[in-house]
N, CA, C and O atoms as CSV, one atom per row, in Angstrom:
chain,resi,resn,atom,element,x,y,z
A,1,MET,N,N,-9.862,0.099,-35.981
A,1,MET,CA,C,-10.119,-1.397,-36.286
A,1,MET,C,C,-8.852,-2.325,-36.829
A,1,MET,O,O,-8.703,-2.473,-38.042
A,2,GLN,N,N,-7.951,-2.938,-35.882
A,2,GLN,CA,C,-6.636,-3.035,-36.772
A,2,GLN,C,C,-6.672,-4.757,-37.774
A,2,GLN,O,O,-7.534,-5.581,-37.468
A,3,ARG,N,N,-6.088,-4.935,-38.422
A,3,ARG,CA,C,-6.276,-6.240,-39.164
A,3,ARG,C,C,-4.916,-6.699,-39.000
A,3,ARG,O,O,-3.854,-6.114,-39.216
A,4,LEU,N,N,-5.185,-7.978,-38.535
A,4,LEU,CA,C,-3.792,-8.580,-37.980
A,4,LEU,C,C,-3.363,-10.273,-39.035
A,4,LEU,O,O,-4.188,-11.171,-38.867
A,5,ASN,N,N,-2.539,-10.496,-39.705
A,5,ASN,CA,C,-2.230,-11.666,-40.186
A,5,ASN,C,C,-2.390,-13.326,-39.164
A,5,ASN,O,O,-1.657,-13.546,-38.200
A,6,ILE,N,N,-3.081,-13.955,-39.468
A,6,ILE,CA,C,-2.607,-15.347,-38.843
A,6,ILE,C,C,-1.956,-15.823,-37.751
A,6,ILE,O,O,-2.276,-16.466,-36.751
A,7,HIS,N,N,-0.798,-15.271,-38.263
A,7,HIS,CA,C,0.091,-16.147,-37.437
A,7,HIS,C,C,0.499,-14.434,-36.192
A,7,HIS,O,O,1.211,-14.683,-35.219
A,8,GLU,N,N,0.143,-13.334,-36.317
A,8,GLU,CA,C,0.418,-12.073,-35.792
A,8,GLU,C,C,-0.285,-12.692,-34.314
A,8,GLU,O,O,0.195,-13.138,-33.271
A,9,ALA,N,N,-2.022,-12.405,-34.954
A,9,ALA,CA,C,-3.141,-12.401,-34.457
A,9,ALA,C,C,-2.539,-14.237,-33.226
A,9,ALA,O,O,-2.917,-14.369,-32.063
A,10,LYS,N,N,-1.982,-14.880,-33.676
A,10,LYS,CA,C,-1.802,-16.532,-32.713
A,10,LYS,C,C,-0.764,-16.137,-31.776
A,10,LYS,O,O,-0.778,-16.488,-30.596
A,11,THR,N,N,0.273,-15.299,-32.376
A,11,THR,CA,C,1.265,-15.104,-31.570
A,11,THR,C,C,1.358,-13.895,-29.906
A,11,THR,O,O,1.900,-14.057,-28.812
A,12,ARG,N,N,0.589,-12.830,-30.462
A,12,ARG,CA,C,-0.364,-12.430,-29.906
A,12,ARG,C,C,-1.469,-12.456,-29.492
A,12,ARG,O,O,-2.001,-11.353,-29.367
A,13,LEU,N,N,-2.201,-13.566,-29.144
A,13,LEU,CA,C,-3.001,-13.772,-28.812
A,13,LEU,C,C,-4.246,-13.371,-27.143
A,13,LEU,O,O,-5.304,-12.784,-26.911
A,14,SER,N,N,-3.445,-13.968,-26.581
A,14,SER,CA,C,-2.928,-13.372,-24.845
A,14,SER,C,C,-3.443,-11.884,-25.163
A,14,SER,O,O,-4.392,-11.482,-24.489
A,15,ALA,N,N,-2.988,-11.180,-25.971
A,15,ALA,CA,C,-2.202,-9.527,-25.188
A,15,ALA,C,C,-3.529,-8.741,-26.593
A,15,ALA,O,O,-4.005,-7.606,-26.592
A,16,LEU,N,N,-3.773,-9.885,-27.614
A,16,LEU,CA,C,-5.069,-9.063,-28.114
A,16,LEU,C,C,-6.622,-8.936,-27.349
A,16,LEU,O,O,-7.559,-8.139,-27.403
A,17,LEU,N,N,-6.313,-10.208,-26.607
A,17,LEU,CA,C,-7.738,-10.371,-25.506
A,17,LEU,C,C,-7.597,-9.283,-24.432
A,17,LEU,O,O,-8.444,-8.403,-24.279
A,18,ILE,N,N,-6.726,-9.367,-23.860
A,18,ILE,CA,C,-6.677,-7.870,-23.221
A,18,ILE,C,C,-7.195,-6.787,-23.167
A,18,ILE,O,O,-7.724,-6.165,-22.245
A,19,GLU,N,N,-6.915,-6.442,-24.860
A,19,GLU,CA,C,-7.388,-5.228,-25.158
A,19,GLU,C,C,-8.767,-5.048,-25.401
A,19,GLU,O,O,-9.481,-4.086,-25.121
A,20,VAL,N,N,-9.150,-6.543,-26.190
A,20,VAL,CA,C,-10.242,-6.324,-26.568
A,20,VAL,C,C,-10.934,-6.597,-25.153
A,20,VAL,O,O,-11.374,-5.453,-25.040
A,21,GLU,N,N,-11.215,-7.008,-24.399
A,21,GLU,CA,C,-11.524,-6.738,-22.592
A,21,GLU,C,C,-11.507,-5.822,-22.088
A,21,GLU,O,O,-12.558,-5.571,-21.498
A,22,THR,N,N,-10.331,-4.711,-21.971
A,22,THR,CA,C,-10.475,-3.462,-21.217
A,22,THR,C,C,-10.514,-2.352,-21.921
A,22,THR,O,O,-10.717,-1.238,-21.439
A,23,LYS,N,N,-10.274,-2.663,-23.396
A,23,LYS,CA,C,-10.473,-1.172,-23.621
A,23,LYS,C,C,-11.701,-1.671,-25.363
A,23,LYS,O,O,-11.885,-0.884,-26.291
A,24,GLY,N,N,-12.178,-2.821,-25.302
A,24,GLY,CA,C,-13.095,-2.937,-26.402
A,24,GLY,C,C,-12.647,-2.737,-27.135
A,24,GLY,O,O,-13.138,-1.752,-27.687
A,25,GLU,N,N,-11.472,-3.298,-27.838
A,25,GLU,CA,C,-10.874,-2.794,-29.470
A,25,GLU,C,C,-11.267,-3.799,-30.128
A,25,GLU,O,O,-11.402,-4.878,-29.551
A,26,ARG,N,N,-11.540,-3.656,-31.505
A,26,ARG,CA,C,-11.887,-5.052,-32.250
A,26,ARG,C,C,-10.514,-5.169,-33.476
A,26,ARG,O,O,-9.685,-4.306,-33.765
A,27,PHE,N,N,-10.679,-6.630,-34.041
A,27,PHE,CA,C,-9.308,-6.770,-34.470
A,27,PHE,C,C,-9.874,-7.898,-35.712
A,27,PHE,O,O,-10.675,-8.777,-35.394
A,28,ILE,N,N,-9.344,-7.761,-37.209
A,28,ILE,CA,C,-9.944,-8.393,-38.020
A,28,ILE,C,C,-8.562,-9.345,-38.393
A,28,ILE,O,O,-7.360,-9.087,-38.451
A,29,ILE,N,N,-9.172,-10.268,-38.557
A,29,ILE,CA,C,-8.104,-11.230,-38.809
A,29,ILE,C,C,-7.803,-11.882,-39.897
A,29,ILE,O,O,-8.454,-12.909,-40.090
A,30,CYS,N,N,-6.772,-11.509,-40.900
A,30,CYS,CA,C,-6.919,-11.893,-42.711
A,30,CYS,C,C,-5.705,-13.242,-42.535
A,30,CYS,O,O,-4.813,-13.757,-41.860
A,31,ARG,N,N,-6.423,-13.268,-43.583
A,31,ARG,CA,C,-5.373,-15.103,-44.526
A,31,ARG,C,C,-5.190,-14.217,-45.892
A,31,ARG,O,O,-5.962,-13.596,-46.622
A,32,LYS,N,N,-3.962,-14.438,-45.872
A,32,LYS,CA,C,-3.464,-13.626,-47.298
A,32,LYS,C,C,-3.753,-12.226,-47.964
A,32,LYS,O,O,-3.696,-11.810,-49.121
A,33,GLY,N,N,-4.179,-11.523,-46.411
A,33,GLY,CA,C,-5.062,-10.520,-47.309
A,33,GLY,C,C,-6.743,-10.339,-47.480
A,33,GLY,O,O,-7.468,-9.831,-48.336
A,34,LYS,N,N,-6.850,-10.684,-46.842
A,34,LYS,CA,C,-8.553,-11.109,-47.453
A,34,LYS,C,C,-9.018,-11.465,-45.782
A,34,LYS,O,O,-8.244,-12.304,-45.322
A,35,PRO,N,N,-10.113,-11.021,-44.748
A,35,PRO,CA,C,-10.620,-11.012,-44.196
A,35,PRO,C,C,-11.286,-11.769,-43.769
A,35,PRO,O,O,-12.306,-11.922,-44.440
A,36,VAL,N,N,-11.189,-12.572,-42.631
A,36,VAL,CA,C,-11.396,-14.127,-42.213
A,36,VAL,C,C,-12.478,-14.660,-41.049
A,36,VAL,O,O,-13.214,-15.641,-41.152
A,37,ALA,N,N,-12.332,-13.395,-39.487
A,37,ALA,CA,C,-12.946,-13.189,-38.841
A,37,ALA,C,C,-12.880,-12.401,-38.382
A,37,ALA,O,O,-12.271,-11.520,-38.988
A,38,GLU,N,N,-13.158,-12.217,-37.658
A,38,GLU,CA,C,-13.788,-10.606,-35.984
A,38,GLU,C,C,-13.407,-10.998,-34.683
A,38,GLU,O,O,-14.127,-11.864,-34.187
A,39,LEU,N,N,-12.187,-10.468,-33.799
A,39,LEU,CA,C,-12.248,-10.717,-32.644
A,39,LEU,C,C,-12.645,-9.527,-31.859
A,39,LEU,O,O,-11.909,-8.580,-31.580
A,40,SER,N,N,-13.893,-9.678,-31.530
A,40,SER,CA,C,-14.543,-8.148,-30.546
A,40,SER,C,C,-15.085,-8.739,-29.243
A,40,SER,O,O,-15.129,-9.914,-28.877
A,41,PRO,N,N,-15.530,-7.492,-28.576
A,41,PRO,CA,C,-16.291,-8.159,-27.493
A,41,PRO,C,C,-17.018,-8.444,-27.379
A,41,PRO,O,O,-18.012,-7.851,-27.798
A,42,TYR,N,N,-17.081,-9.795,-26.593
A,42,TYR,CA,C,-18.805,-10.500,-26.496
A,42,TYR,C,C,-19.642,-9.399,-25.633
A,42,TYR,O,O,-19.464,-8.714,-24.626
A,43,ARG,N,N,-20.819,-9.660,-26.759
A,43,ARG,CA,C,-22.101,-8.928,-25.859
A,43,ARG,C,C,-22.970,-10.008,-25.892
A,43,ARG,O,O,-23.248,-10.346,-27.043
A,44,PRO,N,N,-23.550,-10.734,-24.922
A,44,PRO,CA,C,-24.725,-11.329,-24.359
A,44,PRO,C,C,-26.021,-10.603,-25.531
A,44,PRO,O,O,-26.101,-9.413,-25.835
A,45,PRO,N,N,-26.791,-11.567,-25.947
A,45,PRO,CA,C,-28.227,-10.877,-26.496
A,45,PRO,C,C,-28.930,-10.359,-24.995
A,45,PRO,O,O,-28.814,-10.794,-23.849
A,46,SER,N,N,-29.619,-9.350,-25.515
A,46,SER,CA,C,-30.615,-8.947,-25.132
A,46,SER,C,C,-31.691,-9.454,-25.151
A,46,SER,O,O,-32.276,-9.604,-26.224
A,47,ARG,N,N,-32.199,-9.824,-24.045
A,47,ARG,CA,C,-33.828,-10.056,-24.139
A,47,ARG,C,C,-34.340,-9.873,-24.665
A,47,ARG,O,O,-34.833,-10.596,-25.530
A,48,LEU,N,N,-34.579,-8.437,-24.371
A,48,LEU,CA,C,-35.668,-7.506,-24.441
A,48,LEU,C,C,-35.468,-6.961,-26.238
A,48,LEU,O,O,-36.312,-6.103,-26.496
A,49,ALA,N,N,-34.540,-7.295,-27.464
A,49,ALA,CA,C,-34.791,-7.298,-28.915
A,49,ALA,C,C,-35.493,-8.331,-29.274
A,49,ALA,O,O,-35.783,-9.423,-28.787
A,50,TYR,N,N,-35.765,-7.591,-30.501
A,50,TYR,CA,C,-36.241,-8.300,-31.515
A,50,TYR,C,C,-36.170,-9.533,-32.197
A,50,TYR,O,O,-35.250,-9.659,-33.005
A,51,HIS,N,N,-36.929,-10.434,-32.040
A,51,HIS,CA,C,-35.725,-11.309,-32.777
A,51,HIS,C,C,-36.694,-11.428,-34.714
A,51,HIS,O,O,-37.867,-11.331,-35.074
A,52,PRO,N,N,-35.748,-11.603,-35.230
A,52,PRO,CA,C,-35.563,-10.931,-37.054
A,52,PRO,C,C,-37.024,-11.509,-37.778
A,52,PRO,O,O,-37.528,-10.803,-38.651
A,53,VAL,N,N,-37.826,-13.067,-37.321
A,53,VAL,CA,C,-38.719,-13.356,-37.402
A,53,VAL,C,C,-39.798,-13.286,-36.787
A,53,VAL,O,O,-40.889,-13.135,-37.339
A,54,MET,N,N,-39.615,-13.386,-35.580
A,54,MET,CA,C,-41.232,-13.179,-34.463
A,54,MET,C,C,-41.357,-11.766,-34.790
A,54,MET,O,O,-42.439,-11.364,-34.362
A,55,SER,N,N,-40.816,-11.014,-35.268
A,55,SER,CA,C,-41.154,-9.781,-35.182
A,55,SER,C,C,-42.169,-9.257,-36.619
A,55,SER,O,O,-42.835,-8.258,-36.887
A,56,LYS,N,N,-41.915,-10.249,-37.146
A,56,LYS,CA,C,-43.034,-9.796,-38.443
A,56,LYS,C,C,-43.971,-10.869,-38.401
A,56,LYS,O,O,-44.619,-10.866,-39.447
A,57,ILE,N,N,-44.164,-11.384,-37.969
A,57,ILE,CA,C,-45.387,-12.331,-36.884
A,57,ILE,C,C,-46.737,-11.551,-36.223
A,57,ILE,O,O,-46.621,-11.013,-35.122
A,58,GLU,N,N,-48.353,-11.512,-37.142
A,58,GLU,CA,C,-48.938,-9.767,-37.103
A,58,GLU,C,C,-49.796,-11.202,-36.404
A,58,GLU,O,O,-49.673,-12.382,-36.731
A,59,ILE,N,N,-50.560,-10.673,-35.485
A,59,ILE,CA,C,-51.663,-11.663,-34.301
A,59,ILE,C,C,-52.945,-10.576,-34.563
A,59,ILE,O,O,-52.875,-9.664,-33.739
A,60,ASN,N,N,-54.321,-10.401,-35.671
A,60,ASN,CA,C,-55.137,-10.046,-36.338
A,60,ASN,C,C,-56.294,-9.931,-34.929
A,60,ASN,O,O,-57.322,-9.263,-35.045
A,61,TYR,N,N,-56.016,-10.538,-33.866
A,61,TYR,CA,C,-57.252,-10.900,-33.072
A,61,TYR,C,C,-56.692,-10.695,-32.039
A,61,TYR,O,O,-55.482,-10.612,-31.829
A,62,ASP,N,N,-58.141,-10.538,-30.853
A,62,ASP,CA,C,-57.531,-10.374,-30.024
A,62,ASP,C,C,-57.159,-11.486,-28.898
A,62,ASP,O,O,-58.144,-11.774,-28.217
A,63,PRO,N,N,-56.050,-12.133,-28.564
A,63,PRO,CA,C,-56.239,-13.364,-28.019
A,63,PRO,C,C,-56.792,-13.837,-26.737
A,63,PRO,O,O,-57.284,-14.936,-26.479
A,64,ALA,N,N,-56.548,-12.351,-25.646
A,64,ALA,CA,C,-57.554,-12.479,-24.606
A,64,ALA,C,C,-59.135,-13.022,-24.918
A,64,ALA,O,O,-59.792,-13.740,-24.164
A,65,GLU,N,N,-59.590,-12.455,-26.308
A,65,GLU,CA,C,-60.917,-12.723,-26.155
A,65,GLU,C,C,-61.333,-14.392,-26.201
A,65,GLU,O,O,-60.824,-15.342,-26.797
A,66,ASP,N,N,-62.592,-14.268,-25.216
A,66,ASP,CA,C,-63.439,-15.616,-25.224
A,66,ASP,C,C,-63.679,-16.321,-26.394
A,66,ASP,O,O,-63.893,-15.609,-27.375
A,67,LEU,N,N,-63.704,-17.538,-26.566
A,67,LEU,CA,C,-63.661,-18.925,-27.770
A,67,LEU,C,C,-65.538,-17.804,-27.764
A,67,LEU,O,O,-66.079,-17.154,-26.870
A,68,THR,N,N,-65.825,-18.009,-28.792
A,68,THR,CA,C,-67.727,-18.199,-29.259
A,68,THR,C,C,-67.849,-20.270,-29.156
A,68,THR,O,O,-66.959,-21.119,-29.097
A,69,GLU,N,N,-69.125,-20.366,-29.175
A,69,GLU,CA,C,-69.650,-21.183,-29.263
A,69,GLU,C,C,-69.051,-22.523,-30.311
A,69,GLU,O,O,-68.673,-23.681,-30.129
A,70,GLU,N,N,-69.170,-21.878,-31.123
A,70,GLU,CA,C,-69.059,-22.381,-32.419
A,70,GLU,C,C,-67.279,-23.328,-32.562
A,70,GLU,O,O,-66.902,-24.440,-32.933
A,71,GLU,N,N,-66.459,-21.703,-31.856
A,71,GLU,CA,C,-64.973,-22.345,-31.736
A,71,GLU,C,C,-65.288,-23.257,-31.133
A,71,GLU,O,O,-65.425,-24.322,-31.735
A,72,TRP,N,N,-65.599,-23.163,-29.236
A,72,TRP,CA,C,-65.565,-24.468,-28.482
A,72,TRP,C,C,-65.466,-26.025,-29.116
A,72,TRP,O,O,-64.631,-26.928,-29.068
A,73,GLY,N,N,-66.879,-25.821,-29.779
A,73,GLY,CA,C,-66.825,-26.566,-30.886
A,73,GLY,C,C,-65.913,-27.576,-31.678
A,73,GLY,O,O,-66.159,-28.701,-32.114
A,74,GLU,N,N,-64.833,-26.837,-31.717
A,74,GLU,CA,C,-63.769,-27.442,-33.163
A,74,GLU,C,C,-62.741,-27.906,-31.932
A,74,GLU,O,O,-61.970,-28.837,-32.168
A,75,ILE,N,N,-62.728,-27.506,-31.113
A,75,ILE,CA,C,-61.687,-28.032,-30.243
A,75,ILE,C,C,-61.804,-29.514,-29.164
A,75,ILE,O,O,-61.145,-29.962,-28.226
A,76,ASP,N,N,-63.073,-29.936,-29.946
A,76,ASP,CA,C,-63.712,-31.565,-28.885
A,76,ASP,C,C,-62.795,-32.103,-29.643
A,76,ASP,O,O,-62.553,-33.307,-29.560
């Protein structure tokens, strides 16, 4: 992963994007020597990936199970 200062990144942006797109290169863009951004290939999120919050939810019952008469009464 290469490090570039902001001026160099602005000057070479088109060429950098070609490298990212064709070779999968990644670049760190720095301001005064400190990293502020990363330029990397875009990867769309997978629909099959686990959601960090939703994966912690636990269902402690069978959601396909029929409601009891008592539970049906609570819905009215």
